[in-house]
N, C-alpha and C positions, 0 to 999 in steps of 0.2 A: 639450557640444561648442560651440566658438566658431564664427565664420563666415568664416574665410579660410584658404586652403591654399596653401603654397608648392608649386611644381611637382615637387619631388623627393620628395614623401612616398610612402611605401609602408606598408601596414597589414595586419596579421593580424586577422581578425574571428573572435571566439569567441562562438558562439551557445550560451549556457548553457540546458540543459533540466533534466537530473537530475545535474548535476555542479556544484553551487552552492558552490564552495570555491576558495581560493587555495593551501591546503596540499596537497601531493602532487597538483598539477594538471598533467597532461602537456602540455596546450595552453599554459598560462602558462609552463611551463618551456621548451618548445620556442621560443616567441616571444621569449624572452630568452636564448637560447643563442647560442653562437658561430656555429652553423649559420645563424641568422637575424640576423646582425649588421647586415645592410643594411636590415632592416625598421625603419622609424623610429617606427611607431605601433602601438598595440594597442587594439582596440575590443571590449570585452566587451558583449554584448547579452543582456538577458532580456526575454522577451515573455510577459505574462500571457495565456494561451491561452483564447480565448473558447469553445473546444470543451469545456473542462473546468471553467472558472470562470464564474460569472454576473457579467458586467461591465456589466449594464444600467444600474446606478446611477452608474458612473464619469462624472463631469461631462465632457460634450463627446464622449463615445464612443458610437458607434452600432454595436451588434452586428449582424453580417451576417445578413440574413434567410435562413432556411433555404430558403424557397421560391425566392428568387432564386438561391441557391447551386445548387439542383437544376436550375433552368432553364439556368444557365450551365455546368453540369457537362460536362467534356470526356469523351471516350471513355475515357481512362485513369482518370479519377475514377470513372466508372460501373463500370468493371471492378473497381476497388479496392473500391467499395461492395458489389458482388456477392461479392467474396472475403471481405469482413468479415461477410457475413451469417451469423448464428448459426443453425445447422441443427439441427433436432430429430433424435433418433436413431430411424431406421426408421419415420418417420411424417411426413406432410406438414403436419399442423396440431398446434399446441400448445394446451394449455388457456389460455383467456383469463385474464389476471391483471389485478388492479387495484392501484393504489397511491395514497397521499395522498388516499384517499377519493374518487377520481375513476375512473369507468369507463375501462377501457383497451380500446377497440376495436382491431381488427387490420387492417393493410393486407394486400395479397396475399402479401407476404413473411412475414407473421406478426409484424411489428413493431407496437408500440403506436402508434396514430395520435395526433397532437397532442403528440409528444414535443418540447416547446418547450424551448430552451436546452440547457445541458450536462447531459443526463440519460442514465441507463444504458439499455441496449437492452431488457432484459427486464422489469425492475421499475419503470422510469421514475423511479428514484431520482436525487438529485443526484450528479453524477460525483465532486465533491469536497464534502464536508460542512464544517461550520463549524470543526471542530477542525483538520483538515488544512489548510484554507484559511488559518487564522490562523498556523499553524506555517510555512507556505510564505511568506506575506508577510513575516513576521519574518526568515526565512532570506534572502530576496532583499535586503532592506535591510541586513542584516548583511554580506552579500557586497559590496554597494555601498560600505559603510563601510570594508571591508577594502581594496578597491582604492584608495579615496581616501586611506587611510592610507599607501599605498605610492606615492603620487604620481600615480596614474591616475584612472580614472573608470569609469562604467558607463552604458550607454544603456538606459533602461527604456521599454517600449512596451506597448500592448494590441493584440490581434489574433490572427493565426495566425503562429506563429514562423517558419515557412518563408517565408511571404509577406513578412513584415517584413524578414527577412534579405536576401531577393532585392532588395527595393526599396532597402534601405540600400546594398547593393553597387552597384546600378545608379546611384544618386545619387553615390556616391563615385567611380566610374569616370567618370561624366559630368563631375565637377568636376576631373578630372585626377589623382586619386589612384590609385596602383597597388595593387590588392588582391592580396596574396600568396596568399591562400586563405581559405576559410571553414572553421573547425574546430568540431567538435562531438563529443559522445560517441556511440559506437556503441550501437545498440539492436537487439533481436532479436525484438520482438513486433509484432503487426499494425499498430496505429495509428502507432506510433513509426517502423517501417520505411517505411510509406507517406509519412510526413512527410519522412523523409530522401530518399526517391525524388523527391518533388516539389521538394525543395530542390535536389537535384543537377541535375534537369532545368531548373529555373528559372535556375540559375547559368550554364548553358551559353551563354546569349545574351550574357553579359558575359565569356565566356571565362575564368571563374574556377572553380577546382577545389574540390570538397568533400572534406575529410579527416576521417576518423573515428578517435577515440581510444578504444581498447578498455580502459576503466579502471574498470569497475563491480565487478570481483571482487577477492577477497583474493589469489588465486593468478593470476599472469600467464598468459594463454592460451598464450604461447609456451613456457611451462615445463611444460605438461600432458604427462603420459607417454602420451597417446593422442590421436588425432584427435578433433575435435569430434563428427563423425558416429559415432564409436565410444565416446562417453561412456557409461559403465556405466549400466544401467537401474535398478540397486539402489544405494541410498546407501552401504551398507557397502562394496561393491566399489569404488565411486567414492572413498570416503574412504581406503581402504587403498592404492589406486593413487597418489593424490595425496600422502599422507603418506610414501610411499616416497621422496619427494624430499628428506626430511630437512630440514636447515638451509636448503636451497635452495627450500623450498616457498613462502616469503614473501620477496619482494625488499625491499630497503631502500627507503624512500620517496624521492621526488625532493627535491633541495635546495630550501630556501626561496628564493623570489624576493623580495628585499628592496626593490628599486626597480622600479616598473612603468613602461613606456613610456607617453607621453601618448596621450590619445585624439586622433584627427584632428579637424579643424574640421568643423562640421556643414554639409553641402551646403545651399545656400540654398533648394532646393525640396523638401527631405526632409520637412519637417513638413506639407506639403500632400498628401503621398502616404502618410504613416505617422502613426498616432496615437502621438505621443511623450507620455509622462506629464508634464504641466506641472510646473514647479518647485514650485508651491504644494502639490502632492499628493505630492511626493517625500519624505515622512516616513512611517514605519510607521503611526503613529496616524491620519494623514489618509487614506491610501489604504485602510487596513484596513476602516474603517467602510463605505466604498462597495462593497467586494467582499463583505463579510459581510452587508450589509443584506438582499439577496434571500434568503439562506439563513436569516436570523433571522425574516424575514417568513413564510416557509413552512418551519418546522423539519421535518427528516426524520422520518418515522414512527419512533417509538421514542425520539426525543429528549425529554428531560424539560422542555424550554422551552415556554412559551406563545408563540404568534406575536407578533412585535414589528413593528408597522406601519412601512412605509418612510416616512421623512420626506417631506413635500411642500413645505416651504419652507426657505430658508436658515437661518432661526432654529431650525427643528427639527433641521436637520443639525448645527448648532453645538452643540446640547445632546445629540445622539444618542450613546449609549454602548453598548459591547458587554458581554456578560455577563462577570462575574468567574469565574476558575477555581474549580471545585468543590473544596472543601477535602479531599474524600475521594480526589482523583485520585492514582493511582500514577505519573502522568506529568506532574509539575508544572513542565515545562521550557519555556523560550522557544526558538523556532527560531533556527538560525544556526550557522555554523562556530565562532564564539567560544564559544557555550554547549556545543557538542559537544566541543570541546577541553577545556573546563573539566570536563565530565562524565568524559572520559577520565582527567584528572588525579585526580579524586575517586575513581574506581573502580580505576584501575591504578597510581596513584602519579604524582607530578610528574616532569618530565624535568630532568636536570642533566648537562651535558657530553655529550649524546648518549645517555645512559643514564638509566634510571629512578633517581631519587635518593631522598632521605629526606623529601621533602615530605609535607604532610598528605594523607591519603587513601591508597588502595591496598589497604587491608585487605579491602574488599568483594570484590575478585576472589579472594582467598584462601579464600573460602567460597562461591563462586558455584554450584558444582554442588550443594552442600548446600541452598542457599536458592532455587534458580531456579524451583522449582515452587510456591513460596509465592504468595500472591495479594493481599496488602495491603501498601501502602507503596512507596516508590521504590527501596529498597535491595536488594530480594530478587533483582533481575535487572539487567542492565547498562543497559537502555533505549537502547542504541546504535542500535537499528533505525530510529528516526525520522530521525536524521541520515544514516544509510546510505541510506535510501530516497530522499531528495532529493539525495544526493551531497554534502552539506555535510561529511561525513567519507567518506574512501575506505576500502573494505574492506582494501586493502593497508596503509594507515596504521594502522588498528585492529589488524590482525593483527601488524604489526611492533611495536606498543606492547605487545601481549600477550607477544611473544617477549622484549622488553626486560625486562619484569617477571620472566619466568621466569629470565633470565640473572642479574638482580640478586639474586633470592632464593637462587639457588645460590651466588653469590659471597659472600653474607652469612651463609650457613649456615642460612637459614630454610626451606630446601626440604626436603620429605619427601614420601612417596608420597601422602598425603592432600591436602596443599597443592598438589602438582603436578597431581593429578587435578582439583582445583577450577579452577585457572587454565587448564589445558589445555582444559577444557570450553567456554571462550569461543571458542577456535579451532574446536572441534568444531561449535558452532552457526554460526559464520561459513562453515564448509564446507557446511552445509546450504543456505545462501544461494547459494553458488557452484554447488552441485549443481542447484538449480532453474533458475538462469540458463543454465547450459550444456545442461541438458535441453531448455529452450525453444529454444536455438539448434540443438541436434541435430535437433529435430523440425521446425524451420523449413526444413530441407533435405530433408524427406521428403514424399512425396505424401500428401495427405489422402484418406482413404476417404470418398467422398461418400455420405451417408446416403440421399439421394433415389435415387441410382442403385442402391444396395443394395436399397432398397424395391421397385425394379422388376426386381430379379434380375440386375443388371449388377454384377459384383464387381470391375470394373477401377477403378483410381484415377481420380478425376475431374479432378484438377489435375496440373500438371507438377511434377516434382521440382525443387528448387533455387529455388522461389519464396519466398525467405527471408522469414519473418515474416508472410506473407500468408494462410496457410492451415495453420497448424501443429497444429490440433486443440486448442489450449490452451483455447479458448472454446466448443468444441462439446460437446454433451451427452454424447457417447460418449467424450470426452477423448482422451488418447493411446492408450488401449486400442483406440479405433476405428481408429487408424493401424496399430498393431502386430498386433492380434488382432481383426479385424473380425467374424469369425464368433462369437467369444466375446462380444464386446460386443453382438451381436445378441440374446443370451439375456437381457440385463438386462430387468427388469420395467419397466412404464410409470411414469415419474416423474410426480408430481402437481403441479398448479398451486396457486394461492392466490388469495384474494379478500379484500382488506383492508377492504372495505365490510361484510363479514360479521363481527359481533362474536365469533362462535364459531370463526372461521377459525384453525387452529393457528398459522399464521405471524403473523397479527395479534396473537394472544396472546403469541407468542414475542417479537416485536419490542417489545411493550409491557412485557415482563418479567412476564407474568401467566399462565404455564403451570401454576402450582402446583407446579413442580419447582424448589426454591430455587436449586440450583447454576446451572441454566440461566438463571433469571430474574435472579439477581445479575449474571451475566456480561453479559447483554443490557442491563441498566440501566447498568452501568458503561460499556459501549461507547457507548451513546447520550449519556450525560452527560459523558464525558471524552475520548472518542476513543481509548481504550486498553482492551485486554483482555489478560490474561496468556496465555502460550503454552498453559498447562494449560487455561485457559478456552476458548481458540480450538479446541483439539482436541475438547473435550467438546461445544461448541456445534455444530461442523461434523458430528461423528458423530451427534448427536441429530437434526440437520436431515436428514442424508442417509440414515441407517440406521434411525432410529426413525419419523420422519415421512415419509420417502421423498419429499420435495419437491425439485424441480429444484435441484440443488446450485449451479448458476450464479447463481441468485437470491441465495443466501446469500453467494456470493463478491462479488456486487454490493453487498450491504449492508455487508460488511466494507470494500469499496472506498470507499464514501461516508463511513464513519465513522472508519476507522483513521488516526491520525496517521502511522503508519509503513507505510502501504500501499505495497507493492512488487508490481508486476504478476506477475512470475515466481513469487515466494514465495507470494503470496496464492492465485493460481489453481492453482499446482502443489500446494499443501497441500490445497486443497479437492478436487482430483482424487484425491489420496492418500486422504483420508478417505471420499470417495464410492465408492472402488473402481474408478475409471475411469482411473487413472494408469498409468504404465509399470511400476509395482511388480507383480511376478507375484502377490503376495498380494492378492486382489481384495476381500476382505471383512474389515473390522475394525469392531467396535462397542464403544463405551465403556459401562461401567456407571456411570451418573451417581451412584448412591448410594455405591458403593464408592469412586469418585473423591472424592466429598465427604468421606467418612470418612477417606480417606488424606491429603488435602491441605487440608482445612479442619476438622480434628477438633474444634476448639473453637468452630466456627461463627462465627469472627470476621469472615470475608469475607461470609458470608451476611447477618449482622446489620448489617454496614456498609451494604449496598445494599438490604436489605429490612427497614426498621425496623418494618414491620407484624408481624414475627415476634419482636420483642424480649420480648414477654410469654410466649412459648411456652417450655415446659420445654426446656432446652438439649439434652436427649437427642433431642428430636424436631424440632429446628430444620431438619434436612435432609429430614424426612418428616412434615410437619405433618398430613397426612391420616390418620395413625395415632392422632391424639388422639381422645379421646371427644367426643361431640357437645357435652357441657357445656363441656369445655375449649376446643373450637373457638369456642363462643359467647362465652366469657369473653375470648378473644383477638381477637374480631372477625373470625374467618375465615368466609368465605362470605357476609358481609353485602354490601349494595350498595356498590360502590366499594372493598370490602375485598379482602384477599388471598384467592385461591381456597381452598376447603376440601377440594377433591379435585384430583388432578393431571390434566393433559391426557390422559395415558396412564400405564399402570403395567406395566412389564416383569416377567415372572415371575422373571428372574434377579436382580432387585433385592432380593427378599425375604430372601435369605440374609444380606444386609448391613443389614437393619433392626434397630433397637434393640429390646431386649426390653421388654415392658411387663407390669405386674402384671395377672393375671386375677382373677376373683372368688374363686377358690379359693386365691389366694396364689401360684400358679405364675407363671412368666414365659413369654411367648410373643410371637411376631411378629404382624403383622397387615397388612391391606391393604384398601382400599376404593376404589381408583381404577379407571379403565377398563382392562380387561385388553388388552394389546397384544402380539401375537407378531410376531417379525421377519418382514417382508414381503420376501422375496427369492426 
């Protein structure tokens, strides 16, 4: 932004949060439409949010002190904090949990004391771990480059997005610029909705309206064959209803905006009220190290990295480097719209004349359903989810590209039932994403059943209906079941806590990938090391966590939140509810058999041996069940030694045994075996 403004300027402000793209962007399209022909300027803003990213090391930036924030908290803020409180199911107190080897004492609301910085509520984990932070920074600078390539620009800042946007608008209005409106993406979950409320309220003083673009889903909400509050509670019913739209299910994307209107001049007093990222930091490499440094200094529990001290001098910062990508990663991608579009071309085929042409790539989609449950490499699944999660690709654009491929295959005579089924399954998975989004919105309009009132015998709803996003039950222990079927949710057993200071704690062992159950351990090691885990792995991990260990499922959801590159609030928490049996699905219990799953989806043990090299000397037949080895074989392979892989599993379910490999007995016969701790389902 320059420093002078003619008096006739008018501007549309686009606050980017989870819509980090220029392709199929409703706000960008509107700002450059005939409808807004009198608007002279366009101001995209992205704010690195101090509530989810550790910004302590960014030169010149001072993170708001939490104590001061509490002292200055308004009545509205206090109400929102109470609404965001995570309530236990049918009890006042939760088990004390610890994380990062530090005791977690509790305040009177049951929250961990000393939750400094952007930490999760229950486990005190980083809100955003190093993998997602890296992908995000790359995405933001890719977006900035895209705007600059179209003749525009982008304002980058640190702080709280709503506060920065309000101050930018105030400064623009004070300098004589007409602000046509502030536009951002609609959100439906707690923290995001509260952000939008504060933004709307803060803009009122400048007489500027907030406009929300509903652009997160593949299917346009205006096309749904039902009202949001009537969203089917079962995915199959939802899918059939939406697919009845036929060719109208997915709209065409918006036309590309080739030339972007210029940014307005920077008001002279803006930099004194807002921390604008200085020009010397406005490259991905420069800013990246300052954001990642706190995360690397205190790696999340389960990360394979050793702590990397934060530099103390300029010379140390100049030579500071971030870790290289692990060569085993199934997600070896750089963040940003440009790499997302390249991945679409690689997976779905390149575009020519508005339709998929004969460019390189595209064959991967033709075998998607066949390969999607594999676990090694980048090609077995689309990996679109990382770009969809931060909005550098839109669900609609991806769905449209899938449809274009289907049309091309039919036109070229390459379509058949098998190929059609493979390509269709990509849209099927995109519908799951839509399903969780609209389920979240559906429940944001329903009153939450307050567990504390239930505890005291009052079965009336504790909050008002229509309080969208503030008390949806998404983050409560009783889940959506607590909203729909409170008496049924009351019957659930007591969920367990965890203690990461205890070397024998099941969750500590699980996060370190040392349960002795290879499928679970490989998944957790991959997650901590790369920020990715296959869908098959996620289902097995969540099931083991919730139905075998019976530990508070929300803590597992928080671990996924910190590590996953493709973390999406609705999909992550909705899927964890689904696996924990507290979602809106009437089927309340599902339990995966990890041995059967390993045999079905990693029969050659390639995945296991990729992530657990300690098992490479084990007889391949027993790679998934090393506890079945003889004592001598365990000794030879180093199992059970100090620092070595466990010789016995954390637990052993009776139903696993029918899937055990046969082993030779002394009489030459073959039989199964088992020597782990017996564990029956606790429900």
